[in-house]
Backbone as JSON Lines, residues from 0, in Angstrom:
{"i":0,"aa":"M","n":[-10.59,-16.35,-0.93],"ca":[-11.54,-15.48,-0.01],"c":[-12.2,-14.57,-0.68]}
{"i":1,"aa":"I","n":[-11.29,-13.72,-1.67],"ca":[-11.65,-12.76,-2.58],"c":[-12.74,-13.19,-3.54]}
{"i":2,"aa":"S","n":[-12.46,-14.2,-4.2],"ca":[-13.34,-14.72,-5.25],"c":[-14.6,-15.34,-4.81]}
{"i":3,"aa":"A","n":[-14.57,-15.77,-3.32],"ca":[-15.75,-16.68,-3.07],"c":[-16.87,-15.58,-2.34]}
{"i":4,"aa":"L","n":[-16.54,-14.56,-1.89],"ca":[-17.37,-13.68,-1.16],"c":[-17.58,-12.37,-2.33]}
{"i":5,"aa":"D","n":[-18.84,-11.83,-1.98],"ca":[-19.16,-10.74,-2.8],"c":[-18.66,-9.45,-2.41]}
{"i":6,"aa":"D","n":[-18.81,-9.21,-1.09],"ca":[-18.43,-8.0,-0.32],"c":[-17.24,-7.83,0.54]}
{"i":7,"aa":"V","n":[-16.01,-8.08,-0.27],"ca":[-14.97,-8.13,0.54],"c":[-14.29,-6.99,-0.11]}
{"i":8,"aa":"I","n":[-13.63,-6.31,1.16],"ca":[-12.8,-5.13,1.09],"c":[-11.36,-5.4,0.87]}
{"i":9,"aa":"V","n":[-10.73,-5.2,0.01],"ca":[-9.28,-5.65,-0.02],"c":[-8.54,-4.02,0.31]}
{"i":10,"aa":"L","n":[-7.66,-3.93,1.36],"ca":[-7.44,-2.94,1.75],"c":[-5.81,-2.88,1.81]}
{"i":11,"aa":"D","n":[-5.49,-1.87,0.8],"ca":[-3.99,-1.57,0.93],"c":[-3.43,-0.48,1.74]}
{"i":12,"aa":"V","n":[-2.61,-0.75,2.6],"ca":[-2.26,0.13,3.39],"c":[-0.85,0.68,3.39]}
{"i":13,"aa":"R","n":[-0.4,0.66,2.29],"ca":[1.0,1.17,1.88],"c":[0.84,2.68,1.31]}
{"i":14,"aa":"T","n":[2.12,3.48,0.79],"ca":[1.79,4.68,0.5],"c":[1.17,5.1,-0.95]}
{"i":15,"aa":"Q","n":[0.82,6.04,-1.2],"ca":[0.23,6.24,-2.6],"c":[0.95,5.95,-3.79]}
{"i":16,"aa":"P","n":[2.6,6.25,-3.72],"ca":[3.57,5.76,-4.48],"c":[3.56,4.33,-4.89]}
{"i":17,"aa":"E","n":[3.59,3.63,-3.72],"ca":[3.58,2.16,-3.72],"c":[2.7,1.62,-4.46]}
{"i":18,"aa":"F","n":[1.11,2.16,-3.89],"ca":[-0.01,1.84,-4.65],"c":[-0.25,2.04,-5.95]}
{"i":19,"aa":"Q","n":[0.53,3.26,-6.52],"ca":[0.37,3.27,-7.94],"c":[1.36,2.36,-8.64]}
{"i":20,"aa":"R","n":[2.43,2.17,-8.34],"ca":[3.3,1.32,-8.88],"c":[2.57,-0.02,-9.04]}
{"i":21,"aa":"M","n":[1.99,-0.78,-7.91],"ca":[1.73,-2.16,-8.09],"c":[0.6,-2.52,-7.1]}
{"i":22,"aa":"R","n":[-0.48,-3.14,-7.37],"ca":[-1.52,-3.2,-6.58],"c":[-2.34,-4.25,-6.91]}
{"i":23,"aa":"I","n":[-3.08,-4.88,-6.14],"ca":[-4.12,-5.77,-6.28],"c":[-5.44,-5.03,-6.77]}
{"i":24,"aa":"S","n":[-5.77,-5.73,-7.91],"ca":[-7.18,-5.14,-8.56],"c":[-8.17,-4.51,-7.8]}
{"i":25,"aa":"G","n":[-8.86,-3.69,-7.6],"ca":[-9.76,-3.55,-6.84],"c":[-9.64,-2.98,-5.37]}
{"i":26,"aa":"A","n":[-8.59,-2.95,-5.13],"ca":[-7.9,-2.59,-3.81],"c":[-8.38,-1.21,-3.44]}
{"i":27,"aa":"V","n":[-8.66,-0.88,-1.98],"ca":[-8.8,0.45,-1.44],"c":[-7.39,0.74,-1.01]}
{"i":28,"aa":"L","n":[-7.12,2.07,-1.09],"ca":[-5.87,2.72,-0.28],"c":[-6.22,3.22,0.67]}
{"i":29,"aa":"I","n":[-5.45,2.91,2.02],"ca":[-5.71,4.03,3.07],"c":[-4.53,3.69,3.82]}
{"i":30,"aa":"P","n":[-3.45,4.45,3.57],"ca":[-2.25,4.48,4.38],"c":[-2.2,4.11,5.71]}
{"i":31,"aa":"H","n":[-1.44,3.23,6.46],"ca":[-1.57,2.58,7.56],"c":[-1.35,3.81,8.74]}
{"i":32,"aa":"T","n":[-0.72,4.88,8.31],"ca":[-0.7,5.97,9.13],"c":[-1.96,6.75,9.43]}
{"i":33,"aa":"E","n":[-2.81,6.71,8.2],"ca":[-4.16,7.21,8.3],"c":[-5.59,6.58,8.55]}
{"i":34,"aa":"I","n":[-5.03,5.35,9.13],"ca":[-6.16,4.4,9.31],"c":[-7.11,4.93,10.51]}
{"i":35,"aa":"T","n":[-6.6,5.25,11.44],"ca":[-7.37,6.02,12.64],"c":[-8.16,6.87,12.25]}
{"i":36,"aa":"N","n":[-7.87,7.79,11.41],"ca":[-8.5,9.03,10.94],"c":[-9.54,8.76,9.69]}
{"i":37,"aa":"R","n":[-9.27,7.76,8.91],"ca":[-10.07,7.71,7.8],"c":[-10.98,6.63,7.71]}
{"i":38,"aa":"A","n":[-10.49,5.47,8.42],"ca":[-11.31,4.36,8.4],"c":[-12.92,4.27,8.46]}
{"i":39,"aa":"E","n":[-13.1,5.04,9.48],"ca":[-14.69,5.23,9.71],"c":[-15.32,5.79,8.6]}
{"i":40,"aa":"A","n":[-14.95,6.6,8.17],"ca":[-15.62,7.67,6.91],"c":[-15.56,6.74,5.67]}
{"i":41,"aa":"E","n":[-14.53,6.2,5.41],"ca":[-14.28,5.22,4.04],"c":[-14.62,3.98,4.18]}
{"i":42,"aa":"L","n":[-14.82,3.19,5.66],"ca":[-15.27,1.67,5.65],"c":[-16.16,1.95,6.49]}
{"i":43,"aa":"P","n":[-17.38,2.25,6.32],"ca":[-18.72,2.35,7.37],"c":[-18.95,1.4,7.87]}
{"i":44,"aa":"D","n":[-19.06,-0.08,7.05],"ca":[-19.55,-1.14,7.78],"c":[-18.53,-1.8,8.51]}
{"i":45,"aa":"K","n":[-18.61,-1.79,9.75],"ca":[-17.71,-2.48,10.71],"c":[-17.52,-4.12,10.79]}
{"i":46,"aa":"N","n":[-18.6,-4.47,10.13],"ca":[-19.21,-5.95,9.96],"c":[-18.42,-6.66,8.32]}
{"i":47,"aa":"A","n":[-18.08,-5.61,7.72],"ca":[-17.56,-6.11,6.31],"c":[-16.09,-6.95,6.65]}
{"i":48,"aa":"V","n":[-15.95,-7.95,5.64],"ca":[-14.66,-8.86,5.36],"c":[-13.73,-7.66,4.9]}
{"i":49,"aa":"I","n":[-12.75,-7.47,5.58],"ca":[-11.56,-6.36,5.21],"c":[-10.4,-7.48,5.13]}
{"i":50,"aa":"L","n":[-9.75,-7.39,3.92],"ca":[-8.72,-8.21,3.69],"c":[-7.36,-7.1,3.57]}
{"i":51,"aa":"V","n":[-6.4,-7.19,4.43],"ca":[-5.45,-6.14,4.64],"c":[-4.27,-6.49,4.23]}
{"i":52,"aa":"Y","n":[-3.3,-5.73,3.31],"ca":[-2.09,-5.97,3.02],"c":[-1.17,-4.96,2.85]}
{"i":53,"aa":"C","n":[-0.01,-5.1,3.0],"ca":[0.8,-3.54,2.46],"c":[2.23,-4.31,1.91]}
{"i":54,"aa":"Q","n":[3.33,-4.0,1.73],"ca":[4.55,-4.51,0.96],"c":[4.79,-6.12,1.6]}
{"i":55,"aa":"S","n":[5.37,-6.1,2.82],"ca":[5.83,-7.3,3.56],"c":[5.32,-7.85,4.63]}
{"i":56,"aa":"G","n":[4.25,-7.07,5.15],"ca":[3.51,-7.67,6.39],"c":[3.47,-6.69,7.58]}
{"i":57,"aa":"R","n":[4.59,-5.91,7.83],"ca":[4.53,-5.19,9.14],"c":[3.44,-4.09,9.1]}
{"i":58,"aa":"R","n":[3.51,-3.43,7.68],"ca":[2.32,-2.51,8.47],"c":[0.96,-2.9,8.16]}
{"i":59,"aa":"S","n":[0.66,-4.04,7.45],"ca":[-0.6,-4.37,7.51],"c":[-1.14,-5.15,9.01]}
{"i":60,"aa":"A","n":[-0.05,-5.54,9.51],"ca":[-0.2,-5.98,10.99],"c":[-0.79,-4.74,11.85]}
{"i":61,"aa":"L","n":[-0.17,-3.6,11.8],"ca":[-0.47,-2.44,12.35],"c":[-1.76,-2.03,12.27]}
{"i":62,"aa":"A","n":[-1.93,-1.96,10.9],"ca":[-3.23,-1.38,10.41],"c":[-4.55,-2.33,10.8]}
{"i":63,"aa":"S","n":[-4.37,-3.67,10.93],"ca":[-5.35,-4.45,11.38],"c":[-5.59,-4.32,12.83]}
{"i":64,"aa":"E","n":[-4.61,-4.16,13.75],"ca":[-4.81,-3.93,15.16],"c":[-5.42,-2.49,15.39]}
{"i":65,"aa":"S","n":[-5.17,-1.61,14.22],"ca":[-6.01,-0.34,14.43],"c":[-7.5,-0.47,14.1]}
{"i":66,"aa":"L","n":[-7.66,-1.17,13.01],"ca":[-8.89,-1.33,12.8],"c":[-9.78,-2.15,13.81]}
{"i":67,"aa":"A","n":[-8.97,-3.19,14.37],"ca":[-9.78,-3.89,15.69],"c":[-10.2,-3.05,16.92]}
{"i":68,"aa":"R","n":[-9.0,-2.25,16.92],"ca":[-9.54,-1.08,18.05],"c":[-10.37,-0.23,17.82]}
{"i":69,"aa":"L","n":[-10.7,0.01,16.31],"ca":[-11.9,0.97,16.17],"c":[-13.43,0.33,16.07]}
{"i":70,"aa":"G","n":[-13.25,-1.17,16.23],"ca":[-14.32,-1.87,16.55],"c":[-14.54,-2.79,15.31]}
{"i":71,"aa":"Y","n":[-13.8,-2.82,14.23],"ca":[-13.94,-3.88,13.04],"c":[-13.85,-5.08,13.48]}
{"i":72,"aa":"T","n":[-14.88,-6.01,12.9],"ca":[-14.7,-7.25,13.52],"c":[-14.43,-8.74,12.71]}
{"i":73,"aa":"S","n":[-14.37,-8.4,11.3],"ca":[-13.79,-9.33,10.24],"c":[-12.64,-8.92,9.63]}
{"i":74,"aa":"I","n":[-11.53,-8.79,10.09],"ca":[-10.2,-8.33,9.74],"c":[-9.31,-9.52,9.24]}
{"i":75,"aa":"Y","n":[-8.65,-9.63,8.21],"ca":[-7.75,-10.76,7.57],"c":[-6.73,-10.02,7.36]}
{"i":76,"aa":"D","n":[-5.56,-10.22,7.91],"ca":[-4.12,-9.89,7.41],"c":[-3.56,-10.63,6.6]}
{"i":77,"aa":"F","n":[-3.05,-10.41,5.24],"ca":[-2.67,-11.33,4.6],"c":[-1.46,-10.9,4.08]}
{"i":78,"aa":"G","n":[-0.89,-10.13,4.96],"ca":[0.76,-9.72,4.52],"c":[0.99,-9.02,3.63]}
{"i":79,"aa":"G","n":[2.04,-9.34,2.76],"ca":[2.5,-8.46,2.1],"c":[2.4,-8.98,0.75]}
{"i":80,"aa":"I","n":[2.28,-7.83,-0.42],"ca":[1.92,-8.1,-1.86],"c":[3.12,-8.42,-2.35]}
{"i":81,"aa":"N","n":[4.23,-8.64,-1.84],"ca":[5.64,-9.46,-1.96],"c":[5.39,-10.97,-2.25]}
{"i":82,"aa":"S","n":[4.43,-11.49,-1.71],"ca":[4.19,-12.84,-1.75],"c":[2.8,-13.16,-2.47]}
{"i":83,"aa":"W","n":[2.23,-12.11,-2.83],"ca":[0.97,-12.38,-3.48],"c":[1.16,-12.89,-4.94]}
{"i":84,"aa":"P","n":[0.72,-14.33,-4.82],"ca":[0.81,-15.22,-6.11],"c":[-0.03,-14.79,-7.51]}
{"i":85,"aa":"F","n":[-0.98,-13.94,-7.38],"ca":[-1.78,-13.71,-8.42],"c":[-1.51,-12.47,-9.27]}
{"i":86,"aa":"E","n":[-2.15,-11.99,-10.14],"ca":[-1.85,-10.83,-11.1],"c":[-2.22,-9.38,-10.1]}
{"i":87,"aa":"V","n":[-1.27,-8.53,-10.42],"ca":[-1.3,-7.22,-9.75],"c":[-1.55,-6.34,-10.84]}
{"i":88,"aa":"V","n":[-1.91,-5.03,-10.53],"ca":[-2.19,-3.81,-11.72],"c":[-1.13,-2.63,-11.2]}
{"i":89,"aa":"G","n":[-0.99,-1.88,-12.1],"ca":[-0.21,-0.86,-11.71],"c":[0.7,-0.16,-12.95]}
{"i":90,"aa":"D","n":[1.49,0.77,-12.32],"ca":[2.51,1.34,-13.45],"c":[4.01,0.24,-13.33]}
{"i":91,"aa":"N","n":[3.96,-0.8,-12.54],"ca":[4.96,-1.32,-12.29],"c":[5.6,-1.5,-13.73]}
């Protein structure tokens, strides 16, 4: 989906240290605890395709639910980076 669509937002909902250590290239960081306060300012298009991930899947599920409550329409929770089979970037 990431390579098939031009306007996909890859959203990392882990903490800043986790994001620095290892992330999917091009990902945007909004920790799951800050979604409600930051999403509308940083993700203004509520119809954009948003792919949400965290470390193992729990936080991405919570963040996806929060985004849905805020009115986002194309949210895809793909779980944790632990199971991501492709290349990652960071300080790892």
